[in-house]
C-alpha positions in Angstrom: 13.2 91.2 134.8 14.0 94.8 134.0 14.9 95.8 130.5 17.7 98.4 130.4 18.2 98.2 126.6 16.0 101.2 126.1 18.1 103.4 128.3 20.9 104.2 126.0 23.8 105.9 127.6 25.7 108.3 125.5 29.4 108.3 125.8 30.9 111.7 125.6 33.3 112.1 122.6 36.9 111.7 123.4 38.8 114.9 123.7 41.7 115.1 121.3 44.2 117.7 120.9 45.0 118.3 117.2 48.7 117.6 116.6 50.7 120.2 114.7 51.9 118.8 111.5 55.3 117.3 112.1 58.0 118.7 109.9 60.1 116.2 108.0 63.9 116.6 107.7 63.6 117.2 103.9 61.1 120.1 104.1 62.8 123.4 103.3 61.3 124.9 106.4 62.5 122.1 108.7 65.0 122.5 111.5 67.2 120.1 109.6 67.3 122.0 106.4 67.7 125.5 108.0 70.5 124.1 110.2 72.3 122.5 107.2 71.9 125.7 105.2 73.6 127.7 108.0 76.5 125.3 108.7 77.0 123.1 105.7 75.5 124.2 102.3 72.5 125.9 100.8 72.4 124.2 97.4 72.7 120.8 95.8 75.7 122.0 93.7 77.8 123.3 96.5 81.5 122.6 96.7 83.9 123.4 99.5 83.8 127.1 100.3 81.3 127.6 97.5 84.1 127.0 94.9 81.3 126.3 92.3 80.3 130.0 92.4 83.5 131.8 93.1 86.5 132.6 90.9 88.2 129.1 91.1 89.0 126.4 88.6 85.6 124.8 89.7 83.4 127.8 89.0 80.2 126.5 87.3 80.9 122.9 88.2 77.4 121.4 89.0 77.7 118.3 91.0 73.9 117.7 90.8 74.3 117.0 87.1 77.1 114.5 87.5 76.9 110.8 88.1 78.2 109.3 91.4 80.9 107.5 89.3 82.1 110.9 87.9 82.1 112.4 91.4 84.1 109.5 92.8 86.8 110.3 90.3 86.4 114.1 90.8 86.7 113.8 94.6 89.9 111.7 94.5 92.2 113.4 97.1 95.1 113.4 94.6 92.9 114.9 91.9 92.5 118.6 91.0 89.7 119.3 93.5 91.4 117.5 96.4 94.8 119.2 95.7 93.1 122.6 95.4 91.2 122.3 98.7 93.9 120.9 100.9 96.1 124.0 101.3 92.9 126.1 101.8 91.3 124.0 104.7 90.7 125.9 107.9 93.1 124.9 110.6 90.3 123.8 113.0 88.9 121.1 110.7 89.6 117.4 111.3 91.0 116.9 107.8 93.6 119.7 108.3 94.5 118.4 111.8 95.2 115.0 110.3 97.1 116.3 107.2 94.4 115.2 104.9 92.2 117.0 102.3 88.5 117.2 102.1 86.3 117.0 99.1 82.8 118.0 100.1 80.1 118.0 97.5 76.4 118.9 97.3 73.8 120.0 99.8 75.0 117.6 102.5 78.7 118.2 101.8 79.4 114.5 101.3 83.1 113.9 100.9 84.7 111.5 98.4 85.4 108.7 100.8 81.9 108.8 102.2 80.4 109.0 98.7 82.3 105.8 97.7 81.2 104.1 100.8 77.5 105.1 100.4 77.5 104.1 96.7 78.7 100.6 97.7 76.5 100.1 100.7 73.4 101.6 99.1 74.1 99.5 96.0 73.8 102.5 93.7 74.9 102.1 90.0 77.8 104.3 89.1 75.6 106.1 86.5 73.2 107.3 89.3 72.9 111.1 89.0 73.9 113.0 92.2 70.7 115.0 91.9 68.5 116.3 94.7 66.8 112.9 95.2 70.0 111.0 95.4 71.6 113.5 97.8 68.5 113.5 100.0 68.5 109.6 100.1 72.2 109.6 101.0 71.8 112.1 103.7 68.9 110.2 105.3 70.7 106.9 105.0 73.9 108.3 106.7 72.1 110.4 109.3 69.6 107.7 110.4 72.4 105.1 110.5 74.5 107.3 112.8 71.6 108.3 115.0 70.7 104.6 115.4 74.3 103.9 116.6 73.8 106.1 119.7 72.1 104.8 122.8 71.9 108.2 124.5 71.1 111.6 123.0 74.6 112.7 123.6 76.0 109.8 121.6 73.5 110.5 118.8 74.7 114.1 118.7 78.4 113.1 118.8 77.8 110.6 116.0 76.3 113.3 113.7 79.1 115.8 114.6 81.6 113.2 113.6 80.1 113.0 110.1 79.2 116.7 109.5 81.9 119.2 110.6 79.3 122.0 110.6 77.2 120.2 113.3 80.1 121.0 115.8 78.8 124.6 115.7 75.2 123.6 116.4 73.8 123.8 120.0 72.5 120.6 121.6 68.8 121.7 121.5 68.9 122.4 117.8 70.7 119.1 117.1 68.1 117.3 119.2 65.3 118.8 117.1 67.2 117.7 114.0 67.6 114.2 115.3 63.9 114.0 116.1 63.0 115.1 112.5 65.4 112.7 110.9 64.2 109.9 113.1 60.5 110.3 112.0 
């Protein structure tokens, strides 16, 4: 009988290609954040048309320091903010076309009706501060949910464009990269 145990065969190491670190949708340098900064808002206190920093009745209003309960009241369409925004809406927006107002708030420009819905579905207490962490959680919840509703890439893009007006200005390739980041 021959003994082959002394003839050790060496297996060459597997070749692996190092993966580039994947960017998450919340990283400031991500496609998601740079896209949102270009078409929605740059900061967590942003109101419609940057009313928080311009000469308006809302100058200095910092939504990131308010509770979601306070912002539900603030974003009421018949409230001061809603009434101020309505006649100033661009004619190409969905709200204008439907004769509605829009009350976007924060980094992700979450409007009042969406805020109320998210607070309920995410089971957030009304005293939850609408800070960076809360806004990021709401964005991911809403984006992931709408991406998941689409079976095709086109449906996923359309779903996001139906939520964020600014995404209508974003090309398909960029929106596809954003979808990939949010989905990871």
